[in-house]
C-alpha positions, 0 to 999 in steps of 0.5 A: 356092693354099695348102691347109690340112687339119684331120685329127681323129679327135676332131673339133673342135666345129662352132663351132670348125670354122666359125671355122677355116674363116672364118680360112682362107678369109679368108686366101685358102686352101683348107680340107679336113676329115678327121674321125673317120677310122678308118684311118691310111691315110686320113690318109696319103692326105689329107696328100699335097697339102696345105701345112698340117696341124692335128691334135689328139692324132692320130699324125703319125709318119714315115710321115705325114711321108713321104706329105706332098709339099708340107707346110710346117707342122703345128700341134698344137691343144693344148700337148703335141706328143709325137704328132708326129715332130719329127725326121722333120719337121725333116729334111723342113723342116716347121715344127711348132707347138703352141698353148700356153695355149689348153687351160690353164684346162680342164686346170687345172679338171680337175686341181682336179676330180679332187682334189676327187673323190678327197678326197670318196671318189668322192662315195660318201656317206662322209665326205671331207676338205676342201682348205681349209688344206691344202698344194698343190704345183705341179710346173712353173708354166707356163700350167696350173700358174699357173691351178691355183695361182689356183684353189687359193689361192681355195679357201684352200690354201697353195700352193707351186711348183717350176719352175727355168725360171720367174722366181721373182718372177712366181710369188711375185707370184701369191701362190705360195711358191717352193721351192729344189728339187723335193725340197722341194716333195714333202716340203712338200705333201700334194697335188701336181699334175705339169704336166710335158711328156713328153720325154727328161728328164722321162719316169720322173722322178716316182719313188719317191725323190720320191713317198715324201717326200710327207706323210701323206695324199699325193695325186698328180694327173697331168693331163699324160702317163703317161710322166712317172710311173715306174710301178714306183715308183707300184706301190711307193707304193701297196703301202707307203703306205695313205694314198697316192692317185693321180689321172690324166688318162692311165691308166698301163700298170699300171692293171689291177694298180692297179684290182685291188689299190688301186681305192679310192685311184686314179682315171683318166679313161676317156680324156684329158679335159684339153682336152675342154671347148667353150671349149678346143676352140674356142680351140685350133682358132682359134689353130692356124688363125691361126698357120698364116696368120701363118706362111704370110703373114708367116713367123711362127715363134712357138710353133715346137717343132722 
């Protein structure tokens, strides 16, 4: 019998677990749960004899892959998959998938929420700045970027986007303006959301050269991974421009220095919160279970990332 393991330090909501169980059992599979584990050795033991694995932000490194004797597929319930060793998985013939789009609305709403929070001075009672009539830049117009654009337009913002991999017609049909290159985006927009994945091409790519182009009152929002921001550039921006602000869902390594010197212009969630809604939790979990069933029963490789 095919066995599916759900291994989550941060557990799915009960309704999501119930839904995953229903999907897995209906397919004739067995479900095993490993929730709130405190030691990686517990995961190493649990993966030994399972065919499929569902994780969230849990680390699936080379050691986990080596311990998995029967594993055929890993599904990351979420969009980012840098917590999974793709090379080791591929070498062992294990398919890795993500569940793009399932957390997108949650991440987009958090992005706009952080932007409002910054603009209203952390709700500290002092006068803030409205977003209506301001310019919003979307760096990468995927699932999250598109929803950010929709919300920003609904708030009366002038929205621009840069994404060389997206059809311009799709972007413009959403009422969002396209720019020819990434420098144009940063020079035009007072507010920018960076929605890039973390990979060899994007890590450190948001640097001083780009950030320094932003107009007066610049606010950079990062709902993605910390690695895409060049931290030396970030510190330089804080030091040189008293108008620059940064809000992020993943605190940079230099956070202590930023808090000590520029606390009034910085905000980071206490832990990654982008997908932390009931709806996203449920959607991603159910999607992961369905993808495993379709892969095992039909060989469906949709959303494979390795």
